[in-house]
mmCIF entry with sequence, helices, sheets and N, C-alpha, C, O atoms, coordinates in Angstrom:
data_MODEL
# 
_entry.id   MODEL 
# 
_entity.id                         1 
_entity.type                       polymer 
_entity.pdbx_number_of_molecules   1 
# 
_entity_poly.entity_id                      1 
_entity_poly.type                           'polypeptide(L)' 
_entity_poly.nstd_linkage                   no 
_entity_poly.nstd_monomer                   no 
_entity_poly.pdbx_seq_one_letter_code       MLHGETVHSPLPQDLPWWMPDHAVFFGVLYAVLLIIGSGLGVVFLKSIAETLKEK 
_entity_poly.pdbx_seq_one_letter_code_can   MLHGETVHSPLPQDLPWWMPDHAVFFGVLYAVLLIIGSGLGVVFLKSIAETLKEK 
_entity_poly.pdbx_strand_id                 A 
# 
loop_
_entity_poly_seq.entity_id 
_entity_poly_seq.num 
_entity_poly_seq.mon_id 
_entity_poly_seq.hetero 
1 1  MET n 
1 2  LEU n 
1 3  HIS n 
1 4  GLY n 
1 5  GLU n 
1 6  THR n 
1 7  VAL n 
1 8  HIS n 
1 9  SER n 
1 10 PRO n 
1 11 LEU n 
1 12 PRO n 
1 13 GLN n 
1 14 ASP n 
1 15 LEU n 
1 16 PRO n 
1 17 TRP n 
1 18 TRP n 
1 19 MET n 
1 20 PRO n 
1 21 ASP n 
1 22 HIS n 
1 23 ALA n 
1 24 VAL n 
1 25 PHE n 
1 26 PHE n 
1 27 GLY n 
1 28 VAL n 
1 29 LEU n 
1 30 TYR n 
1 31 ALA n 
1 32 VAL n 
1 33 LEU n 
1 34 LEU n 
1 35 ILE n 
1 36 ILE n 
1 37 GLY n 
1 38 SER n 
1 39 GLY n 
1 40 LEU n 
1 41 GLY n 
1 42 VAL n 
1 43 VAL n 
1 44 PHE n 
1 45 LEU n 
1 46 LYS n 
1 47 SER n 
1 48 ILE n 
1 49 ALA n 
1 50 GLU n 
1 51 THR n 
1 52 LEU n 
1 53 LYS n 
1 54 GLU n 
1 55 LYS n 
# 
_struct_asym.id          A 
_struct_asym.entity_id   1 
# 
loop_
_struct_conf.conf_type_id 
_struct_conf.id 
_struct_conf.pdbx_PDB_helix_id 
_struct_conf.beg_label_comp_id 
_struct_conf.beg_label_asym_id 
_struct_conf.beg_label_seq_id 
_struct_conf.pdbx_beg_PDB_ins_code 
_struct_conf.end_label_comp_id 
_struct_conf.end_label_asym_id 
_struct_conf.end_label_seq_id 
_struct_conf.pdbx_end_PDB_ins_code 
_struct_conf.beg_auth_comp_id 
_struct_conf.beg_auth_asym_id 
_struct_conf.beg_auth_seq_id 
_struct_conf.end_auth_comp_id 
_struct_conf.end_auth_asym_id 
_struct_conf.end_auth_seq_id 
_struct_conf.pdbx_PDB_helix_class 
_struct_conf.details 
_struct_conf.pdbx_PDB_helix_length 
HELX_P HELX_P1 AA1 PRO A 12 ? ASP A 14 ? PRO A 12 ASP A 14 5 ? 3  
HELX_P HELX_P2 AA2 PRO A 20 ? GLU A 54 ? PRO A 20 GLU A 54 1 ? 35 
# 
_struct_conf_type.id          HELX_P 
_struct_conf_type.criteria    ? 
_struct_conf_type.reference   ? 
# 
loop_
_atom_site.group_PDB 
_atom_site.id 
_atom_site.type_symbol 
_atom_site.label_atom_id 
_atom_site.label_alt_id 
_atom_site.label_comp_id 
_atom_site.label_asym_id 
_atom_site.label_entity_id 
_atom_site.label_seq_id 
_atom_site.pdbx_PDB_ins_code 
_atom_site.Cartn_x 
_atom_site.Cartn_y 
_atom_site.Cartn_z 
_atom_site.occupancy 
_atom_site.B_iso_or_equiv 
_atom_site.pdbx_formal_charge 
_atom_site.auth_seq_id 
_atom_site.auth_comp_id 
_atom_site.auth_asym_id 
_atom_site.auth_atom_id 
_atom_site.pdbx_PDB_model_num 
ATOM 1   N N  . MET A 1 1  ? -5.564  26.135  49.937 1.00 0.00 ? 1  MET A N  1 
ATOM 2   C CA . MET A 1 1  ? -6.661  26.826  50.331 1.00 0.00 ? 1  MET A CA 1 
ATOM 3   C C  . MET A 1 1  ? -6.261  28.305  50.657 1.00 0.00 ? 1  MET A C  1 
ATOM 4   O O  . MET A 1 1  ? -5.261  28.540  51.337 1.00 0.00 ? 1  MET A O  1 
ATOM 5   N N  . LEU A 1 2  ? -7.014  29.240  50.188 1.00 0.00 ? 2  LEU A N  1 
ATOM 6   C CA . LEU A 1 2  ? -6.780  30.562  50.369 1.00 0.00 ? 2  LEU A CA 1 
ATOM 7   C C  . LEU A 1 2  ? -7.337  31.089  51.706 1.00 0.00 ? 2  LEU A C  1 
ATOM 8   O O  . LEU A 1 2  ? -8.331  30.561  52.205 1.00 0.00 ? 2  LEU A O  1 
ATOM 9   N N  . HIS A 1 3  ? -6.702  32.134  52.295 1.00 0.00 ? 3  HIS A N  1 
ATOM 10  C CA . HIS A 1 3  ? -7.251  32.713  53.483 1.00 0.00 ? 3  HIS A CA 1 
ATOM 11  C C  . HIS A 1 3  ? -8.617  33.220  53.359 1.00 0.00 ? 3  HIS A C  1 
ATOM 12  O O  . HIS A 1 3  ? -8.922  34.012  52.467 1.00 0.00 ? 3  HIS A O  1 
ATOM 13  N N  . GLY A 1 4  ? -9.440  32.791  54.221 1.00 0.00 ? 4  GLY A N  1 
ATOM 14  C CA . GLY A 1 4  ? -10.921 33.105  54.226 1.00 0.00 ? 4  GLY A CA 1 
ATOM 15  C C  . GLY A 1 4  ? -11.781 32.300  53.424 1.00 0.00 ? 4  GLY A C  1 
ATOM 16  O O  . GLY A 1 4  ? -12.993 32.503  53.345 1.00 0.00 ? 4  GLY A O  1 
ATOM 17  N N  . GLU A 1 5  ? -11.125 31.313  52.780 1.00 0.00 ? 5  GLU A N  1 
ATOM 18  C CA . GLU A 1 5  ? -11.932 30.290  51.991 1.00 0.00 ? 5  GLU A CA 1 
ATOM 19  C C  . GLU A 1 5  ? -12.551 29.299  52.997 1.00 0.00 ? 5  GLU A C  1 
ATOM 20  O O  . GLU A 1 5  ? -11.897 28.915  53.967 1.00 0.00 ? 5  GLU A O  1 
ATOM 21  N N  . THR A 1 6  ? -13.728 28.913  52.782 1.00 0.00 ? 6  THR A N  1 
ATOM 22  C CA . THR A 1 6  ? -14.420 27.937  53.650 1.00 0.00 ? 6  THR A CA 1 
ATOM 23  C C  . THR A 1 6  ? -14.206 26.492  53.146 1.00 0.00 ? 6  THR A C  1 
ATOM 24  O O  . THR A 1 6  ? -13.848 26.238  51.996 1.00 0.00 ? 6  THR A O  1 
ATOM 25  N N  . VAL A 1 7  ? -14.435 25.629  54.032 1.00 0.00 ? 7  VAL A N  1 
ATOM 26  C CA . VAL A 1 7  ? -14.403 24.185  53.726 1.00 0.00 ? 7  VAL A CA 1 
ATOM 27  C C  . VAL A 1 7  ? -15.756 23.655  53.370 1.00 0.00 ? 7  VAL A C  1 
ATOM 28  O O  . VAL A 1 7  ? -16.713 23.871  54.114 1.00 0.00 ? 7  VAL A O  1 
ATOM 29  N N  . HIS A 1 8  ? -15.872 22.984  52.287 1.00 0.00 ? 8  HIS A N  1 
ATOM 30  C CA . HIS A 1 8  ? -17.141 22.567  51.694 1.00 0.00 ? 8  HIS A CA 1 
ATOM 31  C C  . HIS A 1 8  ? -17.484 21.033  51.968 1.00 0.00 ? 8  HIS A C  1 
ATOM 32  O O  . HIS A 1 8  ? -18.528 20.483  51.617 1.00 0.00 ? 8  HIS A O  1 
ATOM 33  N N  . SER A 1 9  ? -16.431 20.441  52.651 1.00 0.00 ? 9  SER A N  1 
ATOM 34  C CA . SER A 1 9  ? -16.656 18.945  52.852 1.00 0.00 ? 9  SER A CA 1 
ATOM 35  C C  . SER A 1 9  ? -16.255 18.702  54.214 1.00 0.00 ? 9  SER A C  1 
ATOM 36  O O  . SER A 1 9  ? -15.234 19.274  54.594 1.00 0.00 ? 9  SER A O  1 
ATOM 37  N N  . PRO A 1 10 ? -16.899 17.927  55.046 1.00 0.00 ? 10 PRO A N  1 
ATOM 38  C CA . PRO A 1 10 ? -16.524 17.553  56.373 1.00 0.00 ? 10 PRO A CA 1 
ATOM 39  C C  . PRO A 1 10 ? -15.608 16.296  56.375 1.00 0.00 ? 10 PRO A C  1 
ATOM 40  O O  . PRO A 1 10 ? -15.166 15.838  57.429 1.00 0.00 ? 10 PRO A O  1 
ATOM 41  N N  . LEU A 1 11 ? -15.335 15.742  55.132 1.00 0.00 ? 11 LEU A N  1 
ATOM 42  C CA . LEU A 1 11 ? -14.502 14.488  55.163 1.00 0.00 ? 11 LEU A CA 1 
ATOM 43  C C  . LEU A 1 11 ? -13.015 14.836  55.579 1.00 0.00 ? 11 LEU A C  1 
ATOM 44  O O  . LEU A 1 11 ? -12.477 15.891  55.242 1.00 0.00 ? 11 LEU A O  1 
ATOM 45  N N  . PRO A 1 12 ? -12.401 13.867  56.336 1.00 0.00 ? 12 PRO A N  1 
ATOM 46  C CA . PRO A 1 12 ? -11.089 14.289  56.753 1.00 0.00 ? 12 PRO A CA 1 
ATOM 47  C C  . PRO A 1 12 ? -10.001 14.391  55.687 1.00 0.00 ? 12 PRO A C  1 
ATOM 48  O O  . PRO A 1 12 ? -9.025  15.112  55.897 1.00 0.00 ? 12 PRO A O  1 
ATOM 49  N N  . GLN A 1 13 ? -10.122 13.724  54.587 1.00 0.00 ? 13 GLN A N  1 
ATOM 50  C CA . GLN A 1 13 ? -9.220  13.777  53.557 1.00 0.00 ? 13 GLN A CA 1 
ATOM 51  C C  . GLN A 1 13 ? -9.304  15.217  52.658 1.00 0.00 ? 13 GLN A C  1 
ATOM 52  O O  . GLN A 1 13 ? -8.436  15.546  51.850 1.00 0.00 ? 13 GLN A O  1 
ATOM 53  N N  . ASP A 1 14 ? -10.452 15.963  52.943 1.00 0.00 ? 14 ASP A N  1 
ATOM 54  C CA . ASP A 1 14 ? -10.633 17.209  52.278 1.00 0.00 ? 14 ASP A CA 1 
ATOM 55  C C  . ASP A 1 14 ? -10.359 18.279  53.056 1.00 0.00 ? 14 ASP A C  1 
ATOM 56  O O  . ASP A 1 14 ? -10.532 19.394  52.564 1.00 0.00 ? 14 ASP A O  1 
ATOM 57  N N  . LEU A 1 15 ? -9.894  18.157  54.383 1.00 0.00 ? 15 LEU A N  1 
ATOM 58  C CA . LEU A 1 15 ? -9.615  19.238  55.353 1.00 0.00 ? 15 LEU A CA 1 
ATOM 59  C C  . LEU A 1 15 ? -8.199  19.655  55.216 1.00 0.00 ? 15 LEU A C  1 
ATOM 60  O O  . LEU A 1 15 ? -7.313  18.823  55.020 1.00 0.00 ? 15 LEU A O  1 
ATOM 61  N N  . PRO A 1 16 ? -7.957  20.984  55.318 1.00 0.00 ? 16 PRO A N  1 
ATOM 62  C CA . PRO A 1 16 ? -6.574  21.438  55.368 1.00 0.00 ? 16 PRO A CA 1 
ATOM 63  C C  . PRO A 1 16 ? -5.971  21.421  56.790 1.00 0.00 ? 16 PRO A C  1 
ATOM 64  O O  . PRO A 1 16 ? -5.910  22.418  57.510 1.00 0.00 ? 16 PRO A O  1 
ATOM 65  N N  . TRP A 1 17 ? -5.493  20.077  57.151 1.00 0.00 ? 17 TRP A N  1 
ATOM 66  C CA . TRP A 1 17 ? -4.988  19.995  58.509 1.00 0.00 ? 17 TRP A CA 1 
ATOM 67  C C  . TRP A 1 17 ? -3.793  20.760  58.874 1.00 0.00 ? 17 TRP A C  1 
ATOM 68  O O  . TRP A 1 17 ? -3.506  20.960  60.055 1.00 0.00 ? 17 TRP A O  1 
ATOM 69  N N  . TRP A 1 18 ? -3.035  21.225  57.824 1.00 0.00 ? 18 TRP A N  1 
ATOM 70  C CA . TRP A 1 18 ? -2.006  22.126  58.149 1.00 0.00 ? 18 TRP A CA 1 
ATOM 71  C C  . TRP A 1 18 ? -2.383  23.388  58.741 1.00 0.00 ? 18 TRP A C  1 
ATOM 72  O O  . TRP A 1 18 ? -1.517  24.119  59.221 1.00 0.00 ? 18 TRP A O  1 
ATOM 73  N N  . MET A 1 19 ? -3.641  23.714  58.747 1.00 0.00 ? 19 MET A N  1 
ATOM 74  C CA . MET A 1 19 ? -4.102  25.040  59.342 1.00 0.00 ? 19 MET A CA 1 
ATOM 75  C C  . MET A 1 19 ? -4.473  24.691  60.825 1.00 0.00 ? 19 MET A C  1 
ATOM 76  O O  . MET A 1 19 ? -5.407  23.910  61.007 1.00 0.00 ? 19 MET A O  1 
ATOM 77  N N  . PRO A 1 20 ? -3.845  25.188  61.828 1.00 0.00 ? 20 PRO A N  1 
ATOM 78  C CA . PRO A 1 20 ? -4.110  24.781  63.225 1.00 0.00 ? 20 PRO A CA 1 
ATOM 79  C C  . PRO A 1 20 ? -5.584  24.970  63.662 1.00 0.00 ? 20 PRO A C  1 
ATOM 80  O O  . PRO A 1 20 ? -6.116  24.145  64.405 1.00 0.00 ? 20 PRO A O  1 
ATOM 81  N N  . ASP A 1 21 ? -6.224  26.025  63.212 1.00 0.00 ? 21 ASP A N  1 
ATOM 82  C CA . ASP A 1 21 ? -7.612  26.184  63.632 1.00 0.00 ? 21 ASP A CA 1 
ATOM 83  C C  . ASP A 1 21 ? -8.540  25.143  63.139 1.00 0.00 ? 21 ASP A C  1 
ATOM 84  O O  . ASP A 1 21 ? -9.459  24.751  63.859 1.00 0.00 ? 21 ASP A O  1 
ATOM 85  N N  . HIS A 1 22 ? -8.343  24.660  61.914 1.00 0.00 ? 22 HIS A N  1 
ATOM 86  C CA . HIS A 1 22 ? -9.145  23.570  61.428 1.00 0.00 ? 22 HIS A CA 1 
ATOM 87  C C  . HIS A 1 22 ? -8.769  22.256  62.053 1.00 0.00 ? 22 HIS A C  1 
ATOM 88  O O  . HIS A 1 22 ? -9.663  21.438  62.269 1.00 0.00 ? 22 HIS A O  1 
ATOM 89  N N  . ALA A 1 23 ? -7.556  21.992  62.354 1.00 0.00 ? 23 ALA A N  1 
ATOM 90  C CA . ALA A 1 23 ? -7.098  20.767  62.983 1.00 0.00 ? 23 ALA A CA 1 
ATOM 91  C C  . ALA A 1 23 ? -7.748  20.673  64.408 1.00 0.00 ? 23 ALA A C  1 
ATOM 92  O O  . ALA A 1 23 ? -8.302  19.641  64.786 1.00 0.00 ? 23 ALA A O  1 
ATOM 93  N N  . VAL A 1 24 ? -7.651  21.814  65.187 1.00 0.00 ? 24 VAL A N  1 
ATOM 94  C CA . VAL A 1 24 ? -8.282  21.817  66.478 1.00 0.00 ? 24 VAL A CA 1 
ATOM 95  C C  . VAL A 1 24 ? -9.835  21.524  66.441 1.00 0.00 ? 24 VAL A C  1 
ATOM 96  O O  . VAL A 1 24 ? -10.384 20.646  67.105 1.00 0.00 ? 24 VAL A O  1 
ATOM 97  N N  . PHE A 1 25 ? -10.463 22.395  65.561 1.00 0.00 ? 25 PHE A N  1 
ATOM 98  C CA . PHE A 1 25 ? -11.868 22.353  65.554 1.00 0.00 ? 25 PHE A CA 1 
ATOM 99  C C  . PHE A 1 25 ? -12.355 20.979  65.041 1.00 0.00 ? 25 PHE A C  1 
ATOM 100 O O  . PHE A 1 25 ? -13.246 20.427  65.687 1.00 0.00 ? 25 PHE A O  1 
ATOM 101 N N  . PHE A 1 26 ? -11.898 20.424  64.031 1.00 0.00 ? 26 PHE A N  1 
ATOM 102 C CA . PHE A 1 26 ? -12.438 19.179  63.468 1.00 0.00 ? 26 PHE A CA 1 
ATOM 103 C C  . PHE A 1 26 ? -11.874 18.028  64.316 1.00 0.00 ? 26 PHE A C  1 
ATOM 104 O O  . PHE A 1 26 ? -12.569 17.022  64.455 1.00 0.00 ? 26 PHE A O  1 
ATOM 105 N N  . GLY A 1 27 ? -10.667 18.103  64.893 1.00 0.00 ? 27 GLY A N  1 
ATOM 106 C CA . GLY A 1 27 ? -10.304 17.080  65.857 1.00 0.00 ? 27 GLY A CA 1 
ATOM 107 C C  . GLY A 1 27 ? -11.236 16.917  66.975 1.00 0.00 ? 27 GLY A C  1 
ATOM 108 O O  . GLY A 1 27 ? -11.676 15.815  67.299 1.00 0.00 ? 27 GLY A O  1 
ATOM 109 N N  . VAL A 1 28 ? -11.556 18.083  67.602 1.00 0.00 ? 28 VAL A N  1 
ATOM 110 C CA . VAL A 1 28 ? -12.514 18.044  68.746 1.00 0.00 ? 28 VAL A CA 1 
ATOM 111 C C  . VAL A 1 28 ? -13.861 17.537  68.275 1.00 0.00 ? 28 VAL A C  1 
ATOM 112 O O  . VAL A 1 28 ? -14.495 16.720  68.942 1.00 0.00 ? 28 VAL A O  1 
ATOM 113 N N  . LEU A 1 29 ? -14.293 18.018  67.131 1.00 0.00 ? 29 LEU A N  1 
ATOM 114 C CA . LEU A 1 29 ? -15.669 17.618  66.569 1.00 0.00 ? 29 LEU A CA 1 
ATOM 115 C C  . LEU A 1 29 ? -15.774 16.160  66.397 1.00 0.00 ? 29 LEU A C  1 
ATOM 116 O O  . LEU A 1 29 ? -16.793 15.588  66.785 1.00 0.00 ? 29 LEU A O  1 
ATOM 117 N N  . TYR A 1 30 ? -14.730 15.457  65.806 1.00 0.00 ? 30 TYR A N  1 
ATOM 118 C CA . TYR A 1 30 ? -14.774 14.043  65.570 1.00 0.00 ? 30 TYR A CA 1 
ATOM 119 C C  . TYR A 1 30 ? -14.526 13.451  66.910 1.00 0.00 ? 30 TYR A C  1 
ATOM 120 O O  . TYR A 1 30 ? -15.079 12.364  67.073 1.00 0.00 ? 30 TYR A O  1 
ATOM 121 N N  . ALA A 1 31 ? -13.875 13.873  67.845 1.00 0.00 ? 31 ALA A N  1 
ATOM 122 C CA . ALA A 1 31 ? -13.772 13.187  69.094 1.00 0.00 ? 31 ALA A CA 1 
ATOM 123 C C  . ALA A 1 31 ? -15.071 13.190  69.843 1.00 0.00 ? 31 ALA A C  1 
ATOM 124 O O  . ALA A 1 31 ? -15.473 12.158  70.381 1.00 0.00 ? 31 ALA A O  1 
ATOM 125 N N  . VAL A 1 32 ? -15.739 14.310  69.895 1.00 0.00 ? 32 VAL A N  1 
ATOM 126 C CA . VAL A 1 32 ? -17.062 14.399  70.513 1.00 0.00 ? 32 VAL A CA 1 
ATOM 127 C C  . VAL A 1 32 ? -18.058 13.379  69.776 1.00 0.00 ? 32 VAL A C  1 
ATOM 128 O O  . VAL A 1 32 ? -18.815 12.677  70.447 1.00 0.00 ? 32 VAL A O  1 
ATOM 129 N N  . LEU A 1 33 ? -18.037 13.321  68.433 1.00 0.00 ? 33 LEU A N  1 
ATOM 130 C CA . LEU A 1 33 ? -18.926 12.510  67.739 1.00 0.00 ? 33 LEU A CA 1 
ATOM 131 C C  . LEU A 1 33 ? -18.651 11.038  68.047 1.00 0.00 ? 33 LEU A C  1 
ATOM 132 O O  . LEU A 1 33 ? -19.572 10.254  68.275 1.00 0.00 ? 33 LEU A O  1 
ATOM 133 N N  . LEU A 1 34 ? -17.347 10.673  68.047 1.00 0.00 ? 34 LEU A N  1 
ATOM 134 C CA . LEU A 1 34 ? -16.949 9.313   68.503 1.00 0.00 ? 34 LEU A CA 1 
ATOM 135 C C  . LEU A 1 34 ? -17.481 9.005   69.871 1.00 0.00 ? 34 LEU A C  1 
ATOM 136 O O  . LEU A 1 34 ? -18.077 7.942   70.044 1.00 0.00 ? 34 LEU A O  1 
ATOM 137 N N  . ILE A 1 35 ? -17.311 9.859   70.862 1.00 0.00 ? 35 ILE A N  1 
ATOM 138 C CA . ILE A 1 35 ? -17.775 9.651   72.240 1.00 0.00 ? 35 ILE A CA 1 
ATOM 139 C C  . ILE A 1 35 ? -19.380 9.342   72.262 1.00 0.00 ? 35 ILE A C  1 
ATOM 140 O O  . ILE A 1 35 ? -19.902 8.362   72.794 1.00 0.00 ? 35 ILE A O  1 
ATOM 141 N N  . ILE A 1 36 ? -20.000 10.323  71.613 1.00 0.00 ? 36 ILE A N  1 
ATOM 142 C CA . ILE A 1 36 ? -21.508 10.170  71.562 1.00 0.00 ? 36 ILE A CA 1 
ATOM 143 C C  . ILE A 1 36 ? -21.969 8.885   70.798 1.00 0.00 ? 36 ILE A C  1 
ATOM 144 O O  . ILE A 1 36 ? -22.911 8.206   71.208 1.00 0.00 ? 36 ILE A O  1 
ATOM 145 N N  . GLY A 1 37 ? -21.296 8.599   69.723 1.00 0.00 ? 37 GLY A N  1 
ATOM 146 C CA . GLY A 1 37 ? -21.585 7.343   69.034 1.00 0.00 ? 37 GLY A CA 1 
ATOM 147 C C  . GLY A 1 37 ? -21.408 6.127   69.936 1.00 0.00 ? 37 GLY A C  1 
ATOM 148 O O  . GLY A 1 37 ? -22.274 5.261   70.054 1.00 0.00 ? 37 GLY A O  1 
ATOM 149 N N  . SER A 1 38 ? -20.166 6.112   70.602 1.00 0.00 ? 38 SER A N  1 
ATOM 150 C CA . SER A 1 38 ? -19.823 4.952   71.419 1.00 0.00 ? 38 SER A CA 1 
ATOM 151 C C  . SER A 1 38 ? -20.923 4.815   72.522 1.00 0.00 ? 38 SER A C  1 
ATOM 152 O O  . SER A 1 38 ? -21.461 3.732   72.754 1.00 0.00 ? 38 SER A O  1 
ATOM 153 N N  . GLY A 1 39 ? -21.224 5.942   73.176 1.00 0.00 ? 39 GLY A N  1 
ATOM 154 C CA . GLY A 1 39 ? -22.381 5.891   74.247 1.00 0.00 ? 39 GLY A CA 1 
ATOM 155 C C  . GLY A 1 39 ? -23.684 5.306   73.721 1.00 0.00 ? 39 GLY A C  1 
ATOM 156 O O  . GLY A 1 39 ? -24.295 4.431   74.335 1.00 0.00 ? 39 GLY A O  1 
ATOM 157 N N  . LEU A 1 40 ? -24.092 5.822   72.555 1.00 0.00 ? 40 LEU A N  1 
ATOM 158 C CA . LEU A 1 40 ? -25.360 5.284   71.941 1.00 0.00 ? 40 LEU A CA 1 
ATOM 159 C C  . LEU A 1 40 ? -25.231 3.832   71.594 1.00 0.00 ? 40 LEU A C  1 
ATOM 160 O O  . LEU A 1 40 ? -26.201 3.081   71.696 1.00 0.00 ? 40 LEU A O  1 
ATOM 161 N N  . GLY A 1 41 ? -23.933 3.375   71.145 1.00 0.00 ? 41 GLY A N  1 
ATOM 162 C CA . GLY A 1 41 ? -23.765 1.978   70.734 1.00 0.00 ? 41 GLY A CA 1 
ATOM 163 C C  . GLY A 1 41 ? -23.884 1.092   72.020 1.00 0.00 ? 41 GLY A C  1 
ATOM 164 O O  . GLY A 1 41 ? -24.481 0.016   71.969 1.00 0.00 ? 41 GLY A O  1 
ATOM 165 N N  . VAL A 1 42 ? -23.306 1.557   73.185 1.00 0.00 ? 42 VAL A N  1 
ATOM 166 C CA . VAL A 1 42 ? -23.418 0.799   74.409 1.00 0.00 ? 42 VAL A CA 1 
ATOM 167 C C  . VAL A 1 42 ? -24.788 0.652   74.896 1.00 0.00 ? 42 VAL A C  1 
ATOM 168 O O  . VAL A 1 42 ? -25.185 -0.436  75.312 1.00 0.00 ? 42 VAL A O  1 
ATOM 169 N N  . VAL A 1 43 ? -25.566 1.740   74.865 1.00 0.00 ? 43 VAL A N  1 
ATOM 170 C CA . VAL A 1 43 ? -26.959 1.784   75.341 1.00 0.00 ? 43 VAL A CA 1 
ATOM 171 C C  . VAL A 1 43 ? -27.695 0.802   74.449 1.00 0.00 ? 43 VAL A C  1 
ATOM 172 O O  . VAL A 1 43 ? -28.381 -0.087  74.952 1.00 0.00 ? 43 VAL A O  1 
ATOM 173 N N  . PHE A 1 44 ? -27.564 0.947   73.079 1.00 0.00 ? 44 PHE A N  1 
ATOM 174 C CA . PHE A 1 44 ? -28.243 0.089   72.159 1.00 0.00 ? 44 PHE A CA 1 
ATOM 175 C C  . PHE A 1 44 ? -27.972 -1.417  72.477 1.00 0.00 ? 44 PHE A C  1 
ATOM 176 O O  . PHE A 1 44 ? -28.906 -2.209  72.603 1.00 0.00 ? 44 PHE A O  1 
ATOM 177 N N  . LEU A 1 45 ? -26.669 -1.785  72.601 1.00 0.00 ? 45 LEU A N  1 
ATOM 178 C CA . LEU A 1 45 ? -26.379 -3.177  72.800 1.00 0.00 ? 45 LEU A CA 1 
ATOM 179 C C  . LEU A 1 45 ? -26.861 -3.698  74.188 1.00 0.00 ? 45 LEU A C  1 
ATOM 180 O O  . LEU A 1 45 ? -27.219 -4.871  74.301 1.00 0.00 ? 45 LEU A O  1 
ATOM 181 N N  . LYS A 1 46 ? -26.873 -2.840  75.242 1.00 0.00 ? 46 LYS A N  1 
ATOM 182 C CA . LYS A 1 46 ? -27.456 -3.167  76.515 1.00 0.00 ? 46 LYS A CA 1 
ATOM 183 C C  . LYS A 1 46 ? -28.898 -3.429  76.505 1.00 0.00 ? 46 LYS A C  1 
ATOM 184 O O  . LYS A 1 46 ? -29.393 -4.368  77.129 1.00 0.00 ? 46 LYS A O  1 
ATOM 185 N N  . SER A 1 47 ? -29.600 -2.571  75.771 1.00 0.00 ? 47 SER A N  1 
ATOM 186 C CA . SER A 1 47 ? -30.945 -2.732  75.649 1.00 0.00 ? 47 SER A CA 1 
ATOM 187 C C  . SER A 1 47 ? -31.313 -4.057  74.782 1.00 0.00 ? 47 SER A C  1 
ATOM 188 O O  . SER A 1 47 ? -32.306 -4.709  75.105 1.00 0.00 ? 47 SER A O  1 
ATOM 189 N N  . ILE A 1 48 ? -30.602 -4.407  73.808 1.00 0.00 ? 48 ILE A N  1 
ATOM 190 C CA . ILE A 1 48 ? -30.737 -5.676  73.096 1.00 0.00 ? 48 ILE A CA 1 
ATOM 191 C C  . ILE A 1 48 ? -30.525 -6.858  74.030 1.00 0.00 ? 48 ILE A C  1 
ATOM 192 O O  . ILE A 1 48 ? -31.296 -7.818  74.068 1.00 0.00 ? 48 ILE A O  1 
ATOM 193 N N  . ALA A 1 49 ? -29.508 -6.741  74.730 1.00 0.00 ? 49 ALA A N  1 
ATOM 194 C CA . ALA A 1 49 ? -29.020 -7.819  75.744 1.00 0.00 ? 49 ALA A CA 1 
ATOM 195 C C  . ALA A 1 49 ? -30.187 -7.997  76.851 1.00 0.00 ? 49 ALA A C  1 
ATOM 196 O O  . ALA A 1 49 ? -30.543 -9.132  77.168 1.00 0.00 ? 49 ALA A O  1 
ATOM 197 N N  . GLU A 1 50 ? -30.705 -6.981  77.364 1.00 0.00 ? 50 GLU A N  1 
ATOM 198 C CA . GLU A 1 50 ? -31.754 -6.988  78.357 1.00 0.00 ? 50 GLU A CA 1 
ATOM 199 C C  . GLU A 1 50 ? -33.138 -7.629  77.773 1.00 0.00 ? 50 GLU A C  1 
ATOM 200 O O  . GLU A 1 50 ? -33.900 -8.308  78.461 1.00 0.00 ? 50 GLU A O  1 
ATOM 201 N N  . THR A 1 51 ? -33.339 -7.321  76.452 1.00 0.00 ? 51 THR A N  1 
ATOM 202 C CA . THR A 1 51 ? -34.541 -7.772  75.821 1.00 0.00 ? 51 THR A CA 1 
ATOM 203 C C  . THR A 1 51 ? -34.477 -9.287  75.544 1.00 0.00 ? 51 THR A C  1 
ATOM 204 O O  . THR A 1 51 ? -35.460 -10.022 75.641 1.00 0.00 ? 51 THR A O  1 
ATOM 205 N N  . LEU A 1 52 ? -33.269 -9.686  75.201 1.00 0.00 ? 52 LEU A N  1 
ATOM 206 C CA . LEU A 1 52 ? -33.031 -11.109 74.990 1.00 0.00 ? 52 LEU A CA 1 
ATOM 207 C C  . LEU A 1 52 ? -33.030 -11.918 76.269 1.00 0.00 ? 52 LEU A C  1 
ATOM 208 O O  . LEU A 1 52 ? -33.439 -13.079 76.284 1.00 0.00 ? 52 LEU A O  1 
ATOM 209 N N  . LYS A 1 53 ? -32.581 -11.318 77.310 1.00 0.00 ? 53 LYS A N  1 
ATOM 210 C CA . LYS A 1 53 ? -32.520 -11.950 78.665 1.00 0.00 ? 53 LYS A CA 1 
ATOM 211 C C  . LYS A 1 53 ? -33.828 -12.240 79.204 1.00 0.00 ? 53 LYS A C  1 
ATOM 212 O O  . LYS A 1 53 ? -34.025 -13.267 79.854 1.00 0.00 ? 53 LYS A O  1 
ATOM 213 N N  . GLU A 1 54 ? -34.802 -11.327 78.951 1.00 0.00 ? 54 GLU A N  1 
ATOM 214 C CA . GLU A 1 54 ? -36.226 -11.453 79.462 1.00 0.00 ? 54 GLU A CA 1 
ATOM 215 C C  . GLU A 1 54 ? -36.981 -12.635 78.853 1.00 0.00 ? 54 GLU A C  1 
ATOM 216 O O  . GLU A 1 54 ? -37.918 -13.168 79.449 1.00 0.00 ? 54 GLU A O  1 
ATOM 217 N N  . LYS A 1 55 ? -36.561 -13.022 77.676 1.00 0.00 ? 55 LYS A N  1 
ATOM 218 C CA . LYS A 1 55 ? -37.369 -14.140 76.886 1.00 0.00 ? 55 LYS A CA 1 
ATOM 219 C C  . LYS A 1 55 ? -37.056 -15.440 77.557 1.00 0.00 ? 55 LYS A C  1 
ATOM 220 O O  . LYS A 1 55 ? -37.556 -16.485 77.142 1.00 0.00 ? 55 LYS A O  1 
# 
């Protein structure tokens, strides 16, 4: 990857992890997405459990 060239794919295998700025940015991005996804999953599963418990 040349200096100033942009990344065209958000997939981990296409990222230049040897560049510290990309590693930090995408590492934090994927960590935040994982936390948000986990929280949504917990809420979704709890709502299903409460719905089934009411029947």
